[in-house]
C-alpha positions as CSV (number, residue, x, y, z in Angstrom):
1,M,57.9,83.8,78.6
2,M,59.0,87.4,78.2
3,H,60.6,89.5,81.5
4,E,59.9,92.8,82.2
5,V,63.8,93.8,81.7
6,R,65.3,97.4,83.1
7,L,68.5,98.4,84.6
8,R,69.3,100.3,87.4
9,P,73.1,101.9,88.9
10,V,74.5,99.1,91.1
11,E,73.5,98.5,93.9
12,D,75.7,96.4,97.0
13,R,72.9,94.5,97.6
14,D,73.7,93.0,93.8
15,L,76.8,91.8,94.5
16,D,76.2,88.0,95.8
17,V,74.0,87.9,93.2
18,F,77.4,88.6,91.0
19,F,79.4,86.8,92.9
20,D,77.3,83.0,92.5
21,H,76.7,84.4,88.8
22,Q,80.7,84.4,88.4
23,A,81.2,81.4,90.7
24,D,78.4,78.7,87.9
25,P,81.0,76.2,86.3
26,I,78.9,75.9,83.5
27,A,79.1,80.0,83.0
28,N,82.7,80.0,83.2
29,E,83.9,77.6,81.0
30,M,81.1,79.5,78.4
31,A,83.3,82.7,78.9
32,A,86.2,81.4,79.5
33,V,87.2,83.0,82.8
34,P,88.1,81.6,86.0
35,A,85.4,81.9,89.0
36,R,86.9,84.4,91.8
37,D,86.9,83.8,95.4
38,W,85.1,86.2,97.3
39,D,88.0,88.4,98.3
40,E,89.3,88.3,94.6
41,F,85.5,89.2,93.5
42,A,85.1,92.7,95.8
43,A,88.4,93.6,96.0
44,H,87.8,93.9,91.7
45,W,84.2,95.3,92.0
46,A,85.2,97.6,94.2
47,K,87.7,99.0,91.9
48,I,85.7,99.1,89.0
49,R,82.4,100.6,90.9
50,G,85.8,102.7,92.8
51,D,86.0,104.8,88.9
52,D,83.2,106.8,87.5
53,T,84.7,106.6,84.3
54,K,83.7,102.3,84.5
55,I,79.6,102.6,83.4
56,L,77.7,100.0,85.6
57,W,74.4,98.3,85.6
58,T,72.6,96.1,87.2
59,I,69.8,94.2,85.2
60,L,66.7,93.4,86.5
61,A,64.2,90.5,85.2
62,D,61.0,90.9,86.6
63,G,62.6,93.0,89.7
64,A,65.2,89.9,90.2
65,V,68.8,90.8,89.7
66,A,69.2,88.9,86.4
67,G,73.5,89.9,86.2
68,N,75.5,93.1,85.0
69,V,76.4,95.5,81.9
70,V,79.9,97.1,82.6
71,S,82.1,99.1,79.9
72,W,85.0,100.6,80.4
73,E,87.8,102.5,77.8
74,Q,90.9,100.1,77.3
75,D,93.6,100.9,75.1
76,G,91.8,103.5,73.1
77,Q,88.9,101.1,72.8
78,Q,85.3,101.7,74.4
79,M,84.9,98.1,75.7
80,L,81.5,95.9,76.1
81,G,81.3,93.6,78.9
82,Y,77.8,91.8,80.3
83,W,77.2,88.4,82.3
84,V,73.1,87.1,83.2
85,G,72.7,84.4,85.5
86,R,72.5,80.7,83.5
87,D,69.6,80.8,85.0
88,L,68.2,82.9,82.1
89,W,70.2,81.5,79.9
90,G,68.0,81.8,76.1
91,R,64.4,84.2,77.1
92,G,65.9,87.2,75.9
93,V,67.2,88.9,78.5
94,A,70.1,89.7,78.4
95,T,69.0,91.1,74.5
96,Q,66.6,93.2,76.1
97,A,69.2,94.8,78.7
98,L,71.2,95.0,76.0
99,T,69.0,97.2,74.1
100,Q,68.4,99.1,77.0
101,F,71.9,100.0,77.5
102,L,72.9,100.8,74.1
103,T,69.9,103.5,74.1
104,Q,71.7,105.1,77.1
105,M,75.6,104.1,75.7
106,P,76.3,107.2,73.2
107,I,80.0,106.5,72.7
108,R,80.4,104.5,69.7
109,P,82.9,102.7,68.7
110,L,81.5,100.1,71.0
111,T,83.5,96.7,71.0
112,A,83.4,93.2,72.7
113,H,85.5,90.2,73.6
114,V,83.2,86.7,72.7
115,V,84.9,83.2,72.9
116,A,84.3,81.5,69.7
117,H,82.5,78.6,71.7
118,N,79.4,81.5,73.2
119,A,77.4,81.0,70.4
120,G,74.5,82.7,73.0
121,S,76.2,85.9,73.5
122,I,77.6,86.4,70.1
123,R,73.3,86.1,69.0
124,V,73.2,88.9,71.8
125,L,75.8,91.0,69.7
126,E,74.5,90.6,66.4
127,K,70.6,91.0,67.5
128,C,71.8,94.6,69.0
129,G,73.9,95.5,65.7
130,F,77.2,94.4,66.4
131,Q,78.9,93.0,63.4
132,R,82.4,90.9,63.7
133,D,85.3,92.9,63.2
134,H,87.9,90.5,61.1
135,A,90.8,93.3,60.9
136,Q,91.0,93.6,64.6
137,E,90.7,89.7,64.8
138,A,93.0,89.3,62.6
139,T,95.7,91.5,64.1
140,A,95.4,90.6,67.4
141,P,98.1,88.8,69.1
142,P,97.2,85.2,70.4
143,S,95.9,83.9,73.0
144,D,98.5,82.4,75.4
145,D,95.3,80.1,76.7
146,G,94.3,79.1,73.0
147,I,90.9,80.0,74.0
148,Q,89.6,82.1,70.5
149,E,87.6,85.1,71.2
150,Y,86.0,86.9,68.0
151,V,85.5,90.9,68.3
152,Y,82.8,93.0,68.1
153,V,81.9,96.4,67.2
154,L,79.0,98.6,67.7
155,D,79.7,101.4,65.0
156,A,76.0,103.5,64.4
157,L,74.3,105.1,67.6
158,S,71.4,104.3,67.2
159,T,70.8,100.4,67.2
C-alpha cells in the first residue's frame, strides 16, 4: 500500500510521537543511538528548534505524524538525518519523504552517516541518489563504541 507522504514544519504536538519513535528499542538498535528520557529529549528538541540554521520537517503519512527529517551544518559539512516510526518501515515513507526534502533543500553536498547494519536506511539513501564515500570513511577516526558507520553523500542538485 502506497502512503500519501508530505512534509510540514515541526509543531509542538509532533514531539510526543517523535519521543515514542526514539524510545523504541528496536529502532534504537537499528540506528545505534540510545533513547533519551523525556527531559533529555525535550531539551534536545528545544535546542534544535531554537536554532534557525537547522532545517526541520515533520514527515506525515496519510495525514499522521510518521517521523522527521533534519539537516544541519557540522564541521563544514551539511548533514542529513531522518527517523520514521517502525510501523512504517519498508513501506516507502522514508524514500518519499527524503525525495520531497531533497527537492526543497538546495545545499550540496549533503552528507548522511548510517550504521552498517541498517540496510533499510542504506536503501533509502541509495534510492535518493546518495553514494557511499569510502574516502571519508577511511579518514574518519575509529568509533569509540565499535559501531561501523558508512558515509553517504549526495553531490548533485537533482535527485
